[in-house]
C-alpha positions as CSV (number, residue, x, y, z in Angstrom):
1,M,65.5,79.2,114.5
2,L,68.5,76.7,114.8
3,P,67.9,76.1,118.5
4,F,64.3,75.5,118.1
5,L,65.1,72.8,115.4
6,W,67.6,71.1,117.8
7,I,65.2,70.9,120.5
8,L,62.4,69.6,118.4
9,V,64.9,66.9,117.0
10,C,65.8,65.9,120.7
11,L,62.0,65.7,121.7
12,I,60.9,63.6,118.8
13,W,64.1,61.4,118.7
14,R,62.7,58.7,120.9
15,Q,59.4,58.4,119.2
16,C,60.9,58.0,115.7
17,S,61.2,54.5,114.1
18,K,64.7,53.3,112.9
19,K,63.9,54.5,109.3
20,D,62.9,57.9,110.6
21,K,65.8,58.3,112.8
22,W,68.2,57.9,109.7
23,I,66.1,60.5,107.9
24,T,66.3,62.7,110.9
25,A,70.0,62.1,111.4
26,G,70.4,63.0,107.6
27,C,68.6,66.1,108.0
28,C,70.6,67.0,111.1
29,V,73.8,66.7,109.3
30,L,72.6,68.8,106.4
31,L,71.6,71.4,108.8
32,V,75.2,71.4,110.4
33,L,76.7,71.7,107.1
34,F,74.4,74.4,105.7
35,P,76.6,77.2,107.1
36,L,79.7,75.7,105.5
37,S,77.7,75.5,102.2
38,V,76.9,79.1,102.4
39,R,80.4,80.2,103.1
40,F,81.6,78.2,100.0
41,E,79.0,79.8,97.9
42,D,80.0,83.3,99.2
43,M,83.6,82.5,98.5
44,L,82.7,81.4,94.8
45,R,80.6,84.5,94.1
46,A,83.5,86.8,95.5
47,S,86.1,85.1,93.3
48,L,83.8,85.5,90.2
49,S,83.1,89.0,91.0
50,P,84.8,91.7,88.7
51,A,85.4,93.7,92.0
52,G,86.8,90.7,93.8
53,T,90.4,90.0,94.7
54,L,91.2,87.4,92.2
55,S,90.0,89.8,89.5
56,L,91.7,92.7,90.7
57,F,94.9,90.8,91.0
58,K,94.6,89.6,87.5
59,K,94.0,93.3,86.2
60,S,96.9,94.4,88.0
61,V,99.0,91.9,86.5
62,D,97.5,92.1,83.0
63,E,96.9,95.5,82.3
64,G,98.6,98.8,82.3
65,Y,97.9,101.8,84.5
66,Y,94.5,103.4,85.0
67,D,93.6,106.0,87.6
68,D,90.1,104.4,88.1
69,L,91.5,100.9,88.6
70,D,94.2,102.3,90.9
71,K,91.3,103.8,93.1
72,V,89.4,100.6,93.2
73,I,92.5,98.5,94.2
74,R,93.4,100.7,96.7
75,M,89.9,101.0,98.2
76,H,89.6,97.3,98.1
77,A,93.1,96.9,99.8
78,A,92.1,99.3,102.4
79,S,88.9,97.5,103.2
80,H,90.4,94.0,103.0
81,E,93.6,94.4,105.0
82,N,94.0,90.7,106.0
83,D,94.0,89.6,102.2
84,Y,97.6,89.0,101.0
85,L,96.5,88.9,97.2
86,V,94.9,92.3,97.1
87,Q,97.9,93.9,99.1
88,A,100.2,92.3,96.5
89,A,97.9,93.8,93.6
90,A,98.0,97.1,95.3
91,A,101.7,96.8,95.5
92,L,102.2,95.8,92.0
93,Y,99.8,98.5,90.8
94,A,101.5,101.3,92.9
95,A,104.9,100.2,91.4
96,K,103.4,100.8,88.0
97,K,102.5,104.4,89.0
98,S,106.0,104.7,90.4
99,D,104.7,105.2,93.9
100,M,107.4,103.2,95.7
101,N,106.6,104.2,99.2
102,Y,103.1,102.8,98.8
103,A,104.2,99.7,96.8
104,L,106.8,98.7,99.6
105,S,104.4,99.0,102.5
106,S,101.8,97.0,100.6
107,I,104.1,94.3,99.7
108,Q,105.5,94.2,103.2
109,K,101.7,93.7,104.3
110,A,101.5,90.9,102.0
111,R,104.7,89.5,103.0
112,S,103.5,89.7,106.8
113,L,100.4,87.9,105.8
114,R,101.8,85.3,103.5
115,G,105.5,85.5,103.3
116,N,105.9,81.9,102.0
117,D,103.9,82.7,98.8
118,P,105.9,82.4,95.4
119,V,103.8,85.3,93.9
120,V,104.5,87.5,96.9
121,L,108.1,86.9,96.8
122,L,108.3,87.5,93.0
123,I,106.5,90.7,93.3
124,E,108.5,91.9,96.2
125,G,111.7,91.2,94.1
126,N,110.4,93.3,91.3
127,I,109.5,96.1,93.3
128,D,112.8,96.0,95.3
129,F,114.5,96.0,91.8
130,L,112.5,99.0,90.5
131,A,113.2,101.0,93.8
132,G,116.7,100.3,93.4
133,A,117.4,97.8,96.4
134,F,119.2,95.3,94.0
135,E,120.4,93.0,96.8
136,K,117.0,92.8,98.3
137,A,115.5,92.0,94.9
138,K,118.2,89.5,94.2
139,N,117.5,87.8,97.7
140,A,113.7,87.6,97.2
141,F,114.3,86.2,93.7
142,E,116.8,83.4,95.1
143,T,114.6,82.7,98.1
144,C,111.8,82.2,95.7
145,I,113.8,79.7,93.6
146,K,115.0,78.0,96.8
147,Q,111.6,77.4,98.2
148,F,109.7,77.0,95.0
149,P,112.2,75.3,92.5
150,E,109.3,74.5,90.1
151,Y,108.2,78.0,89.8
152,A,109.4,79.2,86.5
153,P,108.5,83.1,86.8
154,A,111.2,83.2,89.6
155,Y,114.0,82.0,87.3
156,F,113.1,84.4,84.5
157,N,113.0,87.4,86.9
158,C,116.3,86.3,88.7
159,G,117.9,86.0,85.1
160,Q,116.6,89.6,84.4
161,Y,118.1,90.8,87.6
162,Y,121.5,89.3,86.6
163,L,121.2,90.6,83.2
164,G,120.1,94.1,84.4
165,T,122.8,94.5,86.9
166,V,125.4,92.8,84.6
167,E,126.3,90.1,87.0
168,T,126.0,87.4,84.4
169,I,129.4,88.5,83.2
170,K,130.7,88.3,87.0
171,V,129.4,85.0,87.4
172,W,130.5,83.8,84.0
173,N,134.0,85.1,84.7
174,T,134.3,83.4,88.1
175,S,133.1,80.1,86.8
176,I,134.8,79.9,83.4
177,G,137.6,82.3,83.8
178,Q,138.5,85.3,81.8
179,P,137.9,85.0,78.2
180,S,140.9,85.3,75.9
181,L,141.6,84.9,72.3
182,T,142.4,81.1,72.8
183,H,138.8,80.4,74.3
184,R,137.0,81.8,71.2
185,R,136.0,78.3,70.0
186,S,134.6,77.5,73.4
187,I,132.3,80.6,73.1
188,P,130.4,80.3,69.8
189,L,128.1,83.3,70.6
190,L,131.0,85.7,70.7
191,K,132.1,85.3,67.2
């Protein structure tokens, strides 16, 4: 149908008046932009769908673990292998189930698709921490903080890492020195 319309426009262009040429040119522009409009509308529908990537990611972050939702997320991740957000959702949900092998493979897929995303870096750090790879978790959190200094969850998770691994005391000891009885006034929280 489109080639027919283009040929028709080419044939009648010479016979059109100046006002008709403006209308014809406007119609041609709209005809060219129509596929783009359809694509945007499809993307909007997909983002609003309860079975869409954004909804599944939100559910994986906000909700607990459900077998039915796990199946839906894994099926969606299998059918959309180039979607980094659904791969991150699958990794997060697998970590909730304690399926670390699947979680690590899914987060690696997400990282290969979009390694510079703060959400992917944060989820990777959390999964590494849960898997016991503490140095990798620390590196992921610190990379996220260096690349995205305004992203507050990275600071929180890095702080949780330091608290969980008791590195806060090591950092405190190296920066201030070993606490002694003479330093009690400078540390009001230890009274």
